[in-house]
C-alpha positions, 0 to 999 in steps of 0.5 A: 500500500505504501508503494501506491501512495508513493506512486500517487505522490509521484503523479502529483509532483508530475502534475504540479510540474506540468501545470506550472509550465505556463507560469514559467513563461519559457523558464524566464520566471525563477520561482515557477520554473524552480518549482516545476523542475523540482517537481519533475525531479521528485517525480522521477526520483520516486519512480526510480525508487518504485521501479525496484518494488513494482513492475515498470508497466504498472508504475509507468502506465499509472503515472502517465495515464493518471497524469494526462487525465489530471492535467486535462481536468485541471487545465479545464478548471484553472486555465479554462481550456475546453474539453470536447466530447471526444477528449472526455471519451479519451480520458475515460478510456485512459482511466479504464486502461490504467484500471485494467492494467492494475487489476490484472497485473499478474501477481508480479512483485 
C-alpha cells in the first residue's frame, strides 16, 4: 500500500510540474520554473525508487495515464481550456486502461 501512495505522490509532483509550465513563461520566471523542475525531479526520483518494488508497466502506465487525465481536468478548471466530447471519451478510456492494467497485473512483485 505504501508503494501506491508513493506512486500517487509521484503523479502529483508530475502534475504540479506540468501545470506550472505556463507560469514559467519559457523558464524566464525563477520561482515557477524552480518549482516545476523540482517537481519533475521528485517525480522521477520516486519512480526510480518504485521501479525496484513494482513492475515498470504498472508504475509507468499509472503515472502517465493518471497524469494526462489530471492535467486535462485541471487545465479545464484553472486555465479554462475546453474539453470536447471526444477528449472526455479519451480520458475515460485512459482511466479504464490504467484500471485494467492494475487489476490484472499478474501477481508480479
